[in-house]
ROPALUM-473592 format. One record per residue: residue number from 1; residue in three letters; x, y, z of N, C-alpha, C, CB in turn. Coordinates in steps of 0.1 Angstrom, whole numbers, plus 5000, padded with zeros to 4 digits. Glycine has a CB too. Example, Ala and Ser with C-alpha at 12.3 -4.5 7.8 and 13.67 -1.06 7.14 Angstrom:
BEGIN
- pos / code / n.east / n.north / n.up / ca.east / ca.north / ca.up / c.east / c.north / c.up / cb.east / cb.north / cb.up
- 1 / ALA / 5132 / 4943 / 5078 / 5123 / 4955 / 5078 / 5132 / 4967 / 5078 / 5113 / 4955 / 5090;
- 2 / SER / 5128 / 4978 / 5071 / 5137 / 4989 / 5071 / 5129 / 5000 / 5079 / 5141 / 4994 / 5057;
END
This chain:
BEGIN
- pos / code / n.east / n.north / n.up / ca.east / ca.north / ca.up / c.east / c.north / c.up / cb.east / cb.north / cb.up
- 1 / MET / 2895 / 8180 / 7602 / 2884 / 8187 / 7609 / 2887 / 8202 / 7610 / 2881 / 8180 / 7623;
- 2 / GLN / 2900 / 8205 / 7613 / 2905 / 8218 / 7615 / 2902 / 8226 / 7602 / 2920 / 8219 / 7619;
- 3 / ALA / 2905 / 8220 / 7590 / 2904 / 8227 / 7577 / 2889 / 8230 / 7575 / 2909 / 8218 / 7566;
- 4 / ILE / 2880 / 8221 / 7578 / 2866 / 8223 / 7576 / 2861 / 8235 / 7585 / 2857 / 8210 / 7579;
- 5 / THR / 2865 / 8235 / 7597 / 2861 / 8246 / 7606 / 2866 / 8259 / 7601 / 2866 / 8243 / 7620;
- 6 / THR / 2879 / 8259 / 7597 / 2885 / 8272 / 7592 / 2877 / 8276 / 7579 / 2900 / 8270 / 7589;
- 7 / SER / 2874 / 8267 / 7570 / 2867 / 8271 / 7558 / 2853 / 8276 / 7561 / 2866 / 8258 / 7549;
- 8 / ALA / 2846 / 8270 / 7571 / 2833 / 8274 / 7574 / 2833 / 8288 / 7581 / 2826 / 8264 / 7584;
- 9 / ALA / 2843 / 8291 / 7589 / 2845 / 8304 / 7595 / 2848 / 8314 / 7585 / 2855 / 8304 / 7606;
- 10 / THR / 2856 / 8311 / 7575 / 2860 / 8320 / 7564 / 2847 / 8323 / 7556 / 2871 / 8315 / 7556;
- 11 / ALA / 2840 / 8313 / 7553 / 2827 / 8315 / 7545 / 2817 / 8324 / 7553 / 2821 / 8301 / 7541;
- 12 / ALA / 2816 / 8321 / 7566 / 2807 / 8329 / 7574 / 2812 / 8344 / 7574 / 2807 / 8324 / 7589;
- 13 / GLY / 2825 / 8346 / 7575 / 2830 / 8360 / 7574 / 2827 / 8367 / 7561 / 2845 / 8359 / 7576;
- 14 / TRP / 2828 / 8359 / 7550 / 2825 / 8366 / 7537 / 2810 / 8369 / 7536 / 2829 / 8356 / 7526;
- 15 / VAL / 2802 / 8360 / 7540 / 2787 / 8362 / 7539 / 2784 / 8374 / 7549 / 2779 / 8349 / 7543;
- 16 / GLY / 2790 / 8375 / 7560 / 2788 / 8386 / 7569 / 2792 / 8399 / 7564 / 2795 / 8383 / 7583;
- 17 / ALA / 2804 / 8399 / 7558 / 2809 / 8411 / 7552 / 2800 / 8416 / 7540 / 2823 / 8409 / 7547;
- 18 / LEU / 2796 / 8407 / 7532 / 2787 / 8410 / 7521 / 2773 / 8415 / 7526 / 2785 / 8398 / 7511;
- 19 / SER / 2768 / 8409 / 7536 / 2755 / 8412 / 7542 / 2755 / 8427 / 7547 / 2751 / 8403 / 7553;
- 20 / THR / 2766 / 8430 / 7555 / 2766 / 8444 / 7560 / 2768 / 8454 / 7549 / 2777 / 8445 / 7571;
- 21 / ALA / 2777 / 8451 / 7539 / 2779 / 8460 / 7528 / 2766 / 8461 / 7520 / 2790 / 8454 / 7519;
- 22 / ALA / 2758 / 8451 / 7518 / 2746 / 8451 / 7511 / 2736 / 8460 / 7518 / 2740 / 8437 / 7508;
- 23 / ALA / 2735 / 8458 / 7531 / 2726 / 8466 / 7539 / 2729 / 8481 / 7538 / 2726 / 8462 / 7554;
- 24 / TYR / 2742 / 8484 / 7539 / 2746 / 8498 / 7538 / 2743 / 8504 / 7524 / 2761 / 8499 / 7541;
- 25 / LEU / 2745 / 8496 / 7514 / 2743 / 8500 / 7500 / 2728 / 8503 / 7499 / 2747 / 8489 / 7490;
- 26 / LEU / 2719 / 8494 / 7504 / 2705 / 8496 / 7502 / 2700 / 8508 / 7509 / 2697 / 8484 / 7507;
- 27 / VAL / 2705 / 8511 / 7521 / 2702 / 8523 / 7528 / 2707 / 8536 / 7521 / 2707 / 8523 / 7543;
- 28 / SER / 2719 / 8535 / 7516 / 2725 / 8546 / 7509 / 2718 / 8550 / 7497 / 2740 / 8543 / 7506;
- 29 / ARG / 2713 / 8540 / 7490 / 2705 / 8542 / 7478 / 2690 / 8544 / 7480 / 2707 / 8531 / 7468;
- 30 / ARG / 2686 / 8545 / 7493 / 2673 / 8547 / 7498 / 2663 / 8537 / 7493 / 2668 / 8561 / 7493;
- 31 / VAL / 2668 / 8524 / 7491 / 2659 / 8513 / 7488 / 2651 / 8509 / 7501 / 2667 / 8501 / 7482;
- 32 / ILE / 2659 / 8509 / 7512 / 2653 / 8506 / 7525 / 2656 / 8518 / 7534 / 2657 / 8493 / 7531;
- 33 / GLU / 2648 / 8520 / 7545 / 2651 / 8530 / 7555 / 2660 / 8525 / 7565 / 2637 / 8535 / 7561;
- 34 / PRO / 2668 / 8534 / 7572 / 2677 / 8530 / 7582 / 2670 / 8524 / 7594 / 2686 / 8541 / 7586;
- 35 / ASP / 2658 / 8527 / 7597 / 2651 / 8521 / 7608 / 2642 / 8510 / 7604 / 2643 / 8532 / 7616;
- 36 / ALA / 2643 / 8505 / 7592 / 2635 / 8494 / 7588 / 2640 / 8481 / 7594 / 2635 / 8493 / 7572;
- 37 / PRO / 2631 / 8472 / 7597 / 2635 / 8459 / 7602 / 2644 / 8451 / 7593 / 2623 / 8450 / 7605;
- 38 / THR / 2642 / 8452 / 7580 / 2650 / 8445 / 7570 / 2665 / 8449 / 7572 / 2646 / 8448 / 7556;
- 39 / PHE / 2667 / 8462 / 7573 / 2681 / 8467 / 7575 / 2687 / 8462 / 7588 / 2681 / 8483 / 7575;
- 40 / GLN / 2679 / 8463 / 7599 / 2684 / 8458 / 7612 / 2688 / 8443 / 7612 / 2674 / 8461 / 7623;
- 41 / VAL / 2679 / 8435 / 7606 / 2681 / 8421 / 7605 / 2693 / 8417 / 7597 / 2668 / 8413 / 7600;
- 42 / VAL / 2694 / 8423 / 7585 / 2706 / 8420 / 7577 / 2719 / 8424 / 7583 / 2704 / 8427 / 7563;
- 43 / ASN / 2719 / 8436 / 7590 / 2730 / 8441 / 7597 / 2734 / 8431 / 7609 / 2728 / 8455 / 7603;
- 44 / MET / 2724 / 8427 / 7616 / 2726 / 8418 / 7627 / 2732 / 8404 / 7622 / 2713 / 8415 / 7635;
- 45 / LEU / 2726 / 8399 / 7612 / 2731 / 8387 / 7606 / 2746 / 8388 / 7602 / 2722 / 8382 / 7594;
- 46 / GLY / 2749 / 8399 / 7595 / 2762 / 8402 / 7590 / 2772 / 8403 / 7602 / 2763 / 8414 / 7582;
- 47 / GLY / 2768 / 8410 / 7613 / 2776 / 8412 / 7624 / 2779 / 8399 / 7631 / 2770 / 8422 / 7634;
- 48 / ALA / 2768 / 8390 / 7633 / 2770 / 8377 / 7639 / 2779 / 8368 / 7631 / 2756 / 8371 / 7641;
- 49 / LEU / 2778 / 8368 / 7618 / 2787 / 8360 / 7610 / 2801 / 8365 / 7610 / 2782 / 8359 / 7595;
- 50 / LEU / 2803 / 8378 / 7610 / 2816 / 8383 / 7611 / 2822 / 8380 / 7625 / 2816 / 8399 / 7609;
- 51 / ALA / 2814 / 8380 / 7636 / 2819 / 8376 / 7649 / 2823 / 8362 / 7649 / 2808 / 8379 / 7659;
- 52 / VAL / 2816 / 8353 / 7643 / 2820 / 8339 / 7642 / 2833 / 8337 / 7635 / 2809 / 8330 / 7635;
- 53 / SER / 2835 / 8344 / 7624 / 2847 / 8343 / 7617 / 2859 / 8349 / 7625 / 2846 / 8351 / 7603;
- 54 / ALA / 2857 / 8360 / 7632 / 2867 / 8366 / 7640 / 2871 / 8357 / 7652 / 2863 / 8380 / 7645;
- 55 / ALA / 2861 / 8351 / 7657 / 2864 / 8342 / 7669 / 2872 / 8330 / 7664 / 2850 / 8337 / 7675;
- 56 / ALA / 2870 / 8325 / 7652 / 2878 / 8313 / 7647 / 2892 / 8318 / 7645 / 2872 / 8308 / 7634;
- 57 / SER / 2894 / 8331 / 7642 / 2908 / 8336 / 7640 / 2914 / 8341 / 7653 / 2907 / 8347 / 7630;
- 58 / GLY / 2906 / 8341 / 7664 / 2912 / 8346 / 7676 / 2913 / 8362 / 7677 / 2925 / 8341 / 7679;
- 59 / ALA / 2905 / 8368 / 7668 / 2905 / 8383 / 7668 / 2895 / 8388 / 7677 / 2903 / 8389 / 7653;
- 60 / TRP / 2898 / 8389 / 7690 / 2888 / 8392 / 7700 / 2882 / 8406 / 7700 / 2893 / 8389 / 7714;
- 61 / PRO / 2891 / 8416 / 7697 / 2885 / 8429 / 7695 / 2874 / 8430 / 7685 / 2896 / 8440 / 7692;
- 62 / SER / 2876 / 8423 / 7674 / 2866 / 8422 / 7663 / 2854 / 8415 / 7667 / 2872 / 8416 / 7650;
- 63 / VAL / 2856 / 8404 / 7675 / 2844 / 8396 / 7680 / 2836 / 8406 / 7689 / 2849 / 8384 / 7689;
- 64 / THR / 2842 / 8413 / 7698 / 2835 / 8422 / 7707 / 2828 / 8433 / 7699 / 2845 / 8429 / 7717;
- 65 / SER / 2834 / 8439 / 7689 / 2827 / 8450 / 7682 / 2816 / 8445 / 7674 / 2837 / 8457 / 7673;
- 66 / ASN / 2817 / 8433 / 7668 / 2806 / 8427 / 7661 / 2795 / 8423 / 7670 / 2811 / 8415 / 7653;
- 67 / PHE / 2798 / 8418 / 7682 / 2788 / 8415 / 7692 / 2780 / 8427 / 7696 / 2794 / 8408 / 7705;
- 68 / VAL / 2787 / 8438 / 7698 / 2780 / 8451 / 7701 / 2772 / 8455 / 7689 / 2791 / 8462 / 7704;
- 69 / TRP / 2776 / 8453 / 7677 / 2769 / 8456 / 7665 / 2755 / 8449 / 7665 / 2777 / 8452 / 7652;
- 70 / VAL / 2756 / 8436 / 7669 / 2744 / 8428 / 7670 / 2734 / 8433 / 7681 / 2747 / 8413 / 7672;
- 71 / LEU / 2740 / 8437 / 7692 / 2732 / 8442 / 7703 / 2725 / 8455 / 7699 / 2741 / 8444 / 7715;
- 72 / ILE / 2732 / 8463 / 7692 / 2725 / 8476 / 7687 / 2714 / 8473 / 7678 / 2736 / 8485 / 7679;
- 73 / GLY / 2715 / 8463 / 7669 / 2704 / 8459 / 7660 / 2692 / 8453 / 7668 / 2709 / 8448 / 7651;
- 74 / VAL / 2695 / 8445 / 7679 / 2685 / 8440 / 7687 / 2677 / 8451 / 7694 / 2690 / 8430 / 7698;
- 75 / GLN / 2685 / 8461 / 7699 / 2679 / 8472 / 7706 / 2670 / 8480 / 7697 / 2690 / 8481 / 7712;
- 76 / ALA / 2674 / 8482 / 7684 / 2666 / 8489 / 7674 / 2653 / 8482 / 7671 / 2675 / 8492 / 7662;
- 77 / LEU / 2654 / 8469 / 7670 / 2642 / 8461 / 7666 / 2632 / 8461 / 7678 / 2646 / 8447 / 7663;
- 78 / VAL / 2637 / 8459 / 7690 / 2629 / 8459 / 7702 / 2623 / 8472 / 7704 / 2637 / 8454 / 7715;
- 79 / GLY / 2631 / 8483 / 7703 / 2626 / 8496 / 7704 / 2615 / 8500 / 7694 / 2637 / 8506 / 7703;
- 80 / ALA / 2617 / 8495 / 7681 / 2607 / 8498 / 7671 / 2594 / 8491 / 7674 / 2613 / 8493 / 7657;
- 81 / ARG / 2595 / 8479 / 7679 / 2582 / 8471 / 7683 / 2575 / 8478 / 7694 / 2585 / 8457 / 7687;
- 82 / ARG / 2582 / 8485 / 7703 / 2576 / 8492 / 7714 / 2572 / 8506 / 7711 / 2586 / 8492 / 7726;
- 83 / GLY / 2576 / 8511 / 7699 / 2573 / 8524 / 7695 / 2583 / 8534 / 7700 / 2559 / 8528 / 7699;
- 84 / VAL / 2594 / 8530 / 7705 / 2605 / 8539 / 7711 / 2613 / 8544 / 7699 / 2613 / 8532 / 7721;
- 85 / ARG / 2616 / 8557 / 7699 / 2624 / 8562 / 7688 / 2639 / 8559 / 7692 / 2622 / 8577 / 7686;
- 86 / THR / 2646 / 8553 / 7683 / 2660 / 8550 / 7685 / 2669 / 8561 / 7680 / 2664 / 8537 / 7678;
- 87 / VAL / 2682 / 8560 / 7682 / 2691 / 8570 / 7677 / 2690 / 8571 / 7662 / 2706 / 8567 / 7681;
- 88 / VAL / 2688 / 8560 / 7655 / 2687 / 8560 / 7640 / 2674 / 8568 / 7637 / 2686 / 8546 / 7635;
- 89 / GLY / 2663 / 8566 / 7644 / 2651 / 8573 / 7641 / 2652 / 8588 / 7643 / 2640 / 8567 / 7650;
- 90 / ARG / 2660 / 8592 / 7653 / 2662 / 8606 / 7655 / 2670 / 8612 / 7644 / 2668 / 8608 / 7669;
- 91 / VAL / 2680 / 8605 / 7640 / 2689 / 8610 / 7629 / 2681 / 8611 / 7616 / 2701 / 8601 / 7627;
- 92 / SER / 2673 / 8600 / 7613 / 2666 / 8600 / 7600 / 2655 / 8611 / 7601 / 2660 / 8586 / 7597;
- 93 / ALA / 2650 / 8615 / 7613 / 2640 / 8625 / 7613 / 2645 / 8638 / 7609 / 2635 / 8626 / 7628;
- 94 / ARG / 2659 / 8640 / 7609 / 2665 / 8653 / 7605 / 2668 / 8653 / 7590 / 2677 / 8655 / 7613;
- 95 / LEU / 2667 / 8641 / 7583 / 2671 / 8640 / 7569 / 2658 / 8643 / 7561 / 2676 / 8627 / 7566;
- 96 / PRO / 2660 / 8651 / 7550 / 2649 / 8653 / 7541 / 2645 / 8641 / 7534 / 2652 / 8665 / 7531;
- 97 / ARG / 2632 / 8639 / 7531 / 2627 / 8628 / 7524 / 2626 / 8631 / 7509 / 2613 / 8623 / 7530;
- 98 / ARG / 2630 / 8622 / 7501 / 2628 / 8624 / 7486 / 2613 / 8622 / 7483 / 2636 / 8613 / 7478;
- 99 / ARG / 2608 / 8631 / 7474 / 2594 / 8631 / 7471 / 2592 / 8621 / 7459 / 2589 / 8645 / 7467;
- 100 / GLY / 2581 / 8614 / 7460 / 2578 / 8605 / 7449 / 2570 / 8612 / 7438 / 2569 / 8593 / 7454;
- 101 / ALA / 2567 / 8605 / 7427 / 2560 / 8611 / 7416 / 2545 / 8614 / 7421 / 2559 / 8602 / 7404;
- 102 / GLY / 2541 / 8626 / 7417 / 2527 / 8630 / 7420 / 2525 / 8636 / 7434 / 2518 / 8618 / 7419;
- 103 / GLU / 2536 / 8637 / 7442 / 2534 / 8643 / 7455 / 2535 / 8659 / 7454 / 2545 / 8638 / 7465;
- 104 / ALA / 2527 / 8666 / 7461 / 2528 / 8680 / 7461 / 2541 / 8685 / 7467 / 2516 / 8686 / 7469;
- 105 / SER / 2546 / 8696 / 7461 / 2559 / 8701 / 7466 / 2557 / 8710 / 7477 / 2566 / 8707 / 7454;
- 106 / GLY / 2545 / 8715 / 7479 / 2543 / 8725 / 7490 / 2551 / 8737 / 7488 / 2547 / 8718 / 7504;
- 107 / CYS / 2559 / 8741 / 7498 / 2567 / 8753 / 7498 / 2581 / 8750 / 7494 / 2566 / 8761 / 7511;
- 108 / GLY / 2584 / 8738 / 7490 / 2598 / 8734 / 7487 / 2605 / 8728 / 7498 / 2605 / 8746 / 7482;
- 109 / VAL / 2598 / 8727 / 7510 / 2604 / 8721 / 7521 / 2597 / 8707 / 7523 / 2602 / 8730 / 7534;
- 110 / GLY / 2604 / 8696 / 7522 / 2598 / 8683 / 7523 / 2596 / 8679 / 7537 / 2606 / 8673 / 7516;
- 111 / HIS / 2587 / 8670 / 7539 / 2586 / 8664 / 7553 / 2596 / 8653 / 7555 / 2571 / 8657 / 7554;
- 112 / THR / 2601 / 8652 / 7567 / 2611 / 8642 / 7570 / 2605 / 8628 / 7570 / 2618 / 8645 / 7583;
- 113 / VAL / 2613 / 8618 / 7569 / 2609 / 8604 / 7569 / 2601 / 8602 / 7582 / 2620 / 8594 / 7568;
- 114 / ALA / 2606 / 8606 / 7593 / 2599 / 8604 / 7606 / 2585 / 8611 / 7606 / 2608 / 8608 / 7618;
- 115 / GLU / 2585 / 8623 / 7601 / 2572 / 8630 / 7601 / 2562 / 8623 / 7592 / 2574 / 8644 / 7597;
- 116 / THR / 2566 / 8618 / 7581 / 2557 / 8611 / 7572 / 2551 / 8599 / 7578 / 2565 / 8607 / 7559;
- 117 / HIS / 2559 / 8591 / 7586 / 2554 / 8579 / 7592 / 2548 / 8580 / 7605 / 2565 / 8569 / 7592;
- 118 / ARG / 2550 / 8591 / 7612 / 2546 / 8591 / 7626 / 2536 / 8602 / 7629 / 2558 / 8594 / 7635;
- 119 / SER / 2535 / 8612 / 7621 / 2525 / 8623 / 7624 / 2520 / 8629 / 7610 / 2532 / 8634 / 7632;
- 120 / PRO / 2509 / 8635 / 7611 / 2504 / 8641 / 7598 / 2513 / 8653 / 7594 / 2489 / 8646 / 7600;
- 121 / PRO / 2513 / 8656 / 7581 / 2522 / 8666 / 7577 / 2517 / 8680 / 7582 / 2522 / 8666 / 7561;
- 122 / PRO / 2526 / 8689 / 7583 / 2522 / 8703 / 7588 / 2514 / 8709 / 7577 / 2535 / 8711 / 7591;
- 123 / PRO / 2506 / 8719 / 7581 / 2498 / 8726 / 7571 / 2507 / 8733 / 7560 / 2489 / 8737 / 7577;
- 124 / ALA / 2502 / 8734 / 7548 / 2510 / 8739 / 7537 / 2508 / 8755 / 7537 / 2506 / 8733 / 7524;
- 125 / THR / 2515 / 8762 / 7545 / 2514 / 8776 / 7545 / 2528 / 8781 / 7541 / 2510 / 8782 / 7559;
- 126 / CYS / 2528 / 8788 / 7530 / 2541 / 8793 / 7525 / 2543 / 8807 / 7529 / 2542 / 8791 / 7510;
- 127 / PRO / 2555 / 8810 / 7534 / 2558 / 8825 / 7536 / 2559 / 8832 / 7523 / 2571 / 8826 / 7545;
- 128 / PRO / 2556 / 8845 / 7524 / 2557 / 8853 / 7511 / 2572 / 8854 / 7507 / 2551 / 8867 / 7513;
- 129 / VAL / 2574 / 8853 / 7494 / 2587 / 8854 / 7488 / 2590 / 8868 / 7485 / 2589 / 8845 / 7476;
- 130 / PRO / 2600 / 8875 / 7491 / 2602 / 8889 / 7488 / 2607 / 8891 / 7474 / 2613 / 8895 / 7498;
- 131 / ALA / 2602 / 8902 / 7468 / 2606 / 8905 / 7454 / 2620 / 8909 / 7454 / 2597 / 8916 / 7448;
- 132 / GLN / 2628 / 8905 / 7444 / 2642 / 8908 / 7443 / 2643 / 8918 / 7431 / 2651 / 8896 / 7441;
- 133 / PRO / 2652 / 8928 / 7433 / 2654 / 8937 / 7422 / 2662 / 8930 / 7410 / 2662 / 8950 / 7426;
- 134 / PRO / 2660 / 8934 / 7398 / 2667 / 8928 / 7387 / 2682 / 8930 / 7389 / 2662 / 8933 / 7374;
- 135 / ASN / 2689 / 8920 / 7384 / 2704 / 8921 / 7384 / 2709 / 8930 / 7373 / 2710 / 8906 / 7383;
- 136 / THR / 2714 / 8941 / 7377 / 2718 / 8951 / 7367 / 2733 / 8952 / 7365 / 2712 / 8965 / 7370;
- 137 / ALA / 2740 / 8943 / 7371 / 2755 / 8944 / 7371 / 2761 / 8943 / 7357 / 2761 / 8933 / 7380;
- 138 / TRP / 2755 / 8934 / 7349 / 2760 / 8932 / 7335 / 2755 / 8943 / 7325 / 2756 / 8919 / 7330;
- 139 / THR / 2744 / 8949 / 7328 / 2739 / 8959 / 7319 / 2747 / 8972 / 7319 / 2725 / 8963 / 7322;
- 140 / SER / 2755 / 8975 / 7329 / 2763 / 8987 / 7329 / 2776 / 8986 / 7322 / 2765 / 8991 / 7344;
- 141 / LEU / 2779 / 8974 / 7317 / 2792 / 8972 / 7310 / 2791 / 8976 / 7295 / 2796 / 8958 / 7311;
- 142 / SER / 2780 / 8979 / 7290 / 2779 / 8982 / 7276 / 2783 / 8996 / 7271 / 2765 / 8980 / 7271;
END
């Protein structure tokens, strides 16, 4: 019975580790957004499975950190349902959004992810670009 429990805890740990790594990979490659429910659920699942594996090994600091990891995911999901901006939402609001095909480039300044989903884009008013004198540094060498 001990061997089955140990094997199950080890398997849970591997699935948890792969889940959290996959979630991070998907966010890093911008397949999903950091405040998306998919990211939060996969992270929570991974954290819970890692906590189970750590508990079976008696690694209580790891159990505690993974339990906190799950609580952060719960807070993010509950906050998202209530419309509360989480820390992740505030951070992603500062990150520039990649533009898709066919989107206007405006003045070269993209709207953030948070602006795109939560408010209309700002008006497209571009400041005038000052004229620059030609670079004559190389012409004087002749």
